C-alpha positions in Angstrom: 90.1 85.2 119.1 90.3 81.5 119.8 93.5 80.3 121.6 93.6 77.2 119.4 94.3 79.4 116.4 96.4 82.1 118.0 100.1 82.9 118.4 101.3 84.9 121.4 103.1 87.8 119.6 100.0 88.7 117.6 97.7 88.2 120.5 99.7 90.5 122.7 99.1 93.4 120.3 95.4 93.2 121.0 95.6 92.7 124.8 93.8 95.4 126.8 97.0 96.2 128.6 98.7 96.9 125.3 95.9 99.1 124.2 96.0 101.2 127.4 99.8 101.5 127.1 99.4 103.0 123.6 96.7 105.3 124.8 99.0 106.5 127.5 101.8 107.1 125.1 99.5 109.1 122.8 98.4 111.3 125.7 101.9 111.7 127.1 103.5 112.6 123.8 100.7 115.1 123.2 101.4 116.7 126.5 105.1 117.0 125.6 104.2 118.7 122.4 101.8 121.1 124.0 104.4 122.0 126.6 106.9 122.7 123.9 104.4 125.1 122.3 103.7 126.8 125.7 100.1 125.7 125.8 100.5 123.8 129.1 103.1 124.0 131.8 106.2 121.8 131.3 105.9 120.5 134.9 102.5 119.1 134.1 103.7 117.4 130.9 106.7 115.9 132.9 104.3 114.7 135.6 102.4 112.5 133.1 105.6 110.5 132.5 105.5 109.5 136.2 103.2 106.7 134.9 105.9 105.5 132.4 106.4 102.2 134.2 102.8 101.8 135.5 101.0 98.6 134.8 97.5 100.0 134.2 94.8 98.1 136.1 92.4 96.8 133.5 89.9 95.8 136.1 90.0 99.2 137.7 89.4 100.9 134.3 86.5 98.6 133.6 85.1 99.5 137.1 85.2 103.2 136.3 83.7 102.6 132.8 80.8 100.8 134.4 79.9 104.3 135.8 81.1 106.6 133.0 79.9 104.4 130.1 82.9 105.9 128.3 86.2 103.9 127.9 88.5 106.8 127.2 87.2 108.9 130.1 87.6 105.8 132.3 91.2 105.5 131.3 91.9 109.2 131.9 90.4 108.9 135.3 92.6 106.0 136.1 95.6 107.8 134.7 94.9 110.7 137.1 94.9 108.2 140.0 98.6 107.5 139.2 99.7 111.0 138.1 97.6 113.2 140.5 94.4 115.1 139.6 96.1 118.5 139.6 99.1 117.3 137.6 96.9 115.5 135.1 94.5 118.4 134.5 95.9 119.2 131.1 95.9 115.6 129.8 93.7 115.3 126.7 93.5 119.0 126.3 91.9 119.9 123.0 91.6 116.3 122.0 88.6 114.0 121.4 88.2 110.3 122.0 88.7 109.4 118.4 92.2 111.0 118.4 93.2 108.3 121.0 91.1 105.4 119.7 91.8 105.8 116.0 95.5 106.5 116.4 95.8 103.5 118.7 94.0 101.2 116.4 96.3 102.2 113.5 99.3 101.6 115.7 98.0 98.1 116.5 97.2 97.4 112.8 100.7 98.6 111.8 102.3 96.3 114.3 100.1 93.4 113.2 101.1 94.1 109.6 104.8 93.9 110.6 104.2 90.4 111.9 102.2 89.4 108.8 104.9 90.7 106.5 107.5 88.6 108.4 105.1 85.6 108.1 104.9 86.1 104.3 108.6 86.3 104.0 109.0 83.0 105.9 106.4 81.3 103.6 108.1 82.6 100.5 111.4 81.1 101.7 109.7 77.7 102.1 108.0 77.9 98.8 111.2 78.8 97.0 113.1 76.0 98.6 110.5 73.4 97.6 110.3 74.9 94.1 114.0 74.5 93.6 114.0 71.0 95.0 111.2 69.9 92.6 112.0 72.1 89.6 112.1 69.1 87.1 109.8 66.7 89.0 107.3 66.0 86.3 103.6 65.8 87.1 100.5 66.0 85.0 98.8 69.4 84.8 95.1 69.4 85.1 92.3 71.5 83.8 88.7 71.0 85.1 90.3 68.2 87.2 91.1 66.3 84.0 94.6 65.4 82.7 95.9 68.1 80.4 99.6 68.3 79.7 102.8 67.6 81.7 104.1 70.3 84.0 106.4 70.0 87.0 105.9 70.2 90.8 108.5 73.0 90.8 106.3 75.1 88.6 103.4 74.5 91.0 105.5 75.8 93.9 106.8 78.6 91.8 103.3 79.7 90.9 102.4 79.8 94.6 105.6 81.7 95.3 104.7 84.4 92.7 101.2 84.8 94.1 102.5 85.1 97.7 105.2 87.6 96.5 102.4 89.8 95.1 100.7 89.4 98.5 103.9 90.6 100.2 103.8 93.7 98.1 100.1 94.2 98.9 100.8 93.8 102.6 103.5 96.3 102.6 101.3 98.8 100.7 98.4 98.0 103.2 100.8 98.7 106.1 101.8 102.1 104.6 98.2 103.0 104.0 97.1 102.2 107.6 100.1 103.9 109.3 98.4 107.3 109.9 97.4 109.0 113.1 95.0 111.9 113.9 95.2 114.3 116.8 92.9 116.9 115.3 90.2 117.4 118.0 86.4 117.6 117.6 85.3 117.3 114.0 89.0 117.4 112.9 89.4 121.2 112.6 92.4 121.6 115.0 90.4 124.4 116.6 91.5 123.5 120.1 94.8 121.8 119.4 97.8 122.8 117.3 98.5 120.5 114.2 102.1 120.4 115.5 100.9 118.2 118.4 99.6 115.7 115.8 102.9 115.8 114.0 104.9 115.1 117.2 102.7 112.3 118.4 102.7 110.6 115.0 106.5 110.9 114.8 106.9 109.2 118.2 104.5 106.4 117.2 106.0 105.7 113.8 102.9 107.1 111.9 102.3 109.9 109.5 99.6 112.6 110.1 96.3 111.9 108.4 96.0 114.7 105.8 92.4 115.4 106.8 90.4 113.7 109.5 86.8 114.4 110.2 87.3 113.5 113.9 87.9 110.0 112.7 90.6 108.6 110.4 88.9 107.8 107.0 87.8 104.2 107.0 88.6 103.6 103.3 92.1 103.0 104.6 90.9 100.2 106.9 88.7 98.7 104.1 91.8 98.5 101.9 93.8 96.9 104.8 91.2 94.2 105.5 90.7 93.6 101.8 94.4 92.8 101.6 94.1 90.3 104.4 91.2 88.7 102.5 93.3 88.4 99.4 96.1 86.8 101.3 93.7 84.4 102.9 92.3 83.4 99.5 95.9 82.7 98.3 96.4 80.5 101.4 93.2 78.6 100.5 94.4 78.3 96.9 97.5 76.5 98.0 95.6 74.4 100.6 93.1 73.2 98.0 95.9 72.0 95.7 97.6 70.1 98.5 94.2 68.6 99.6 93.7 67.4 96.0 97.2 66.0 95.8 96.6 64.0 99.0 93.5 62.2 97.7 94.0 58.5 97.7 93.4 58.3 93.9 96.1 60.9 93.3 98.7 60.9 96.2 101.2 63.1 94.5 101.9 65.0 97.6 100.7 65.0 101.2 100.9 66.7 104.5 103.6 65.2 106.8 102.0 62.6 109.1 103.9 62.6 112.4 104.6 59.6 114.7 101.6 58.9 116.9 99.2 61.0 114.8 95.8 59.6 114.2 93.7 60.2 111.1 90.4 58.9 112.2 88.7 57.8 115.4 87.0 54.9 113.6 89.4 54.0 110.7 93.0 53.4 111.7 94.3 53.5 108.1 93.3 57.1 107.5 95.8 59.9 106.8 93.6 63.0 106.4 94.7 66.4 105.1 93.5 68.1 108.3 95.9 71.0 108.3 95.1 72.2 104.8 91.4 71.6 105.5 91.8 73.8 108.5 93.5 76.4 106.4 90.5 76.5 104.1 88.3 77.2 107.1 90.6 79.8 108.5 90.6 81.6 105.1 86.9 81.8 105.2 87.0 83.5 108.6 89.6 86.1 107.5 87.5 86.9 104.4 84.4 87.4 106.6 86.0 90.6 107.9 86.3 92.2 104.5 82.6 93.2 103.9 82.1 94.7 107.4 85.3 96.7 106.9 84.0 98.1 103.6 80.6 98.8 105.2 82.5 100.9 107.8 83.5 103.4 105.2 80.2 105.2 105.2 79.8 107.1 108.4 77.4 109.9 109.4 78.7 113.4 108.8 82.0 113.9 110.7 81.7 110.8 112.7 79.6 108.1 114.2 80.6 104.9 116.0 78.8 102.3 113.9 82.3 101.1 112.9 83.6 100.8 116.4 82.0 97.4 117.5 82.9 96.0 114.1 86.6 96.9 114.4 86.9 95.7 118.0 86.1 92.3 116.6 87.6 92.1 113.1 90.9 93.8 114.1 92.1 91.1 116.5 90.2 88.2 114.8 91.4 88.8 111.3 95.0 89.5 112.1 95.4 86.8 114.7 93.8 84.2 112.4 95.8 85.2 109.4 99.0 85.1 111.4 98.2 81.6 112.5 97.2 80.5 109.0 100.4 81.8 107.4 102.6 80.0 110.1 100.6 76.8 109.6 100.9 76.9 105.8 104.7 77.5 106.1 105.0 74.4 108.2 102.9 72.4 105.8 105.0 73.5 102.8 108.3 72.9 104.7 107.4 69.3 105.7 105.3 68.4 102.7 105.8 64.9 101.3 106.3 64.6 97.5 105.8 61.4 95.5 107.4 61.6 92.1 106.7 57.9 91.2 103.0 58.4 91.7 103.1 61.5 89.5 104.5 59.5 86.6 102.1 56.6 87.3 99.1 59.0 87.2 100.3 60.7 84.1 100.6 57.3 82.3 97.2 55.9 83.4 96.1 56.6 79.9 99.3 55.8 78.1 100.6 58.7 75.9 97.2 60.5 75.9 98.6 63.8 77.3 100.6 64.2 74.1 97.6 64.8 71.9 98.2 68.5 71.3 101.7 67.8 69.9 100.3 65.3 67.4 97.5 67.7 66.5 100.0 70.5 65.8 102.3 68.2 63.9 99.4 67.1 61.6 98.5 70.7 60.8 102.2 71.5 60.2 102.2 68.6 57.7 99.4 70.0 55.7 96.3 68.5 57.3 93.4 70.9 58.0 92.8 71.6 61.6 89.4 70.1 61.5 90.6 66.8 60.0 93.7 66.7 62.3 91.4 67.2 65.4 89.2 64.4 64.2 92.1 62.0 63.6 93.6 62.7 67.0 90.4 62.6 68.9 89.1 59.4 67.6 92.3 57.7 68.6 92.3 59.4 72.0 88.8 58.1 72.7 90.0 54.6 72.2 92.5 55.1 74.9 89.8 56.6 77.2 87.6 53.6 76.6 90.0 50.7 76.4 93.2 52.0 78.1 95.2 51.2 75.0 98.4 53.0 74.1 97.8 56.3 72.3 101.0 56.1 70.3 100.2 52.6 69.0 96.7 53.7 68.1 98.2 56.6 66.0 100.7 54.3 64.3 97.8 52.1 63.3 95.7 54.9 61.8 96.4 55.3 58.0 95.2 58.9 58.0 97.8 59.8 60.6 100.6 57.8 59.1 100.0 59.3 55.7 100.9 62.7 57.1 103.5 61.7 59.7 106.2 59.1 59.7 106.7 56.6 62.5 109.8 58.6 63.6 107.9 61.8 63.6 105.1 60.3 65.7 107.6 58.8 68.1 109.3 62.2 68.6 106.0 63.7 69.7 106.1 61.6 72.9 109.3 63.1 74.2 108.6 64.3 77.8 111.5 66.7 77.8 109.6 68.8 75.3 107.3 70.0 78.0 110.0 71.1 80.4 112.2 73.0 78.0 111.1 76.4 79.3 111.1 75.6 83.1 114.4 77.5 83.5 112.9 80.5 81.7 109.9 80.6 84.0 112.1 80.2 87.1 114.2 83.1 86.0 111.1 85.2 85.7 109.8 84.2 89.1 113.0 84.0 91.2 115.5 85.9 89.2 117.5 82.7 88.9 117.0 79.3 87.3 
């Protein structure tokens, strides 16, 4: 976690104090359940709640762990310092460390998912607003970086909206998959603890009991969770790359907002660099870097090992904190993004009329010309425009092979820009449920 790329609400989920608070709640709720079942005395379960308002001393726990070499035992020792050794003697009864660690980790991931879901909802709102504003703002669509056919800036935003809407569904599914807990004891058999304890603890923490845990919660759940984060990050980069391309000097169809007093270069005062979206590309790489380790964590020895542990201690905070920051940054970029409609039209007309080539090709075939000949007629005139920046329509009107098949009026009609936007409302209805 780097403060520069962190937001406090997400960071707080991963603070040691938050972790120990969740550990405490797991143990206290487990004691309550065991007391209800008559396994331990009620007074001992009640005594654990004396620590309800305690600020657990992270430094003291670290001090104990330096001797025990075991973080959960260190915490339990510190808890007994607050509750009393005799009163705390039933804490953790029948449980194993993984019950606490895994259930806590999933609580943290679930809370992180809630923030990420909210982030995505905010981003979707910004994308929808900009799509509606620019629904009919015509720009050239590109394939392979080369002018293809007209589209609109609204459709560009709508495309990103649809992608992020899918990501919102994926994130909700990922949250549901990770929201499980396990209080099943050593190797997950419930030999020393009643399954009803697990049910109670999970209910109190907003989780569902893991159907079968081997001492650890199965890591395929976590692999799916982090894979979802990786997909969201890739979608962020997809949008960022488009904005970066739009901001290039030669294009300049859209750009990040450049604030008063902002500097683009230490050497060249004229620069306005797309630094935010470049940063988003980098942050996306870091989030995706968590995906493969999460997948490698699925394969553990027998009923458990801890090869996953060090990995998760890093990727849990790093991936969620980074993605939270990236989503917030992208939302701000979209919200404030500058759009240049005049430049879009100017770019589209750099090779006058050329982007209407397919309409002419189709018209020729409809008029009885073979596709092979029609392609030849259109291409040879298009190449003149590429080479000499002449007007495509004028070249066609001067070509007897073309004019034999098509009248001047028919050729003229093929250069109607509105033809390319006639189904924008249809697409918007599909994406937003409104046009």
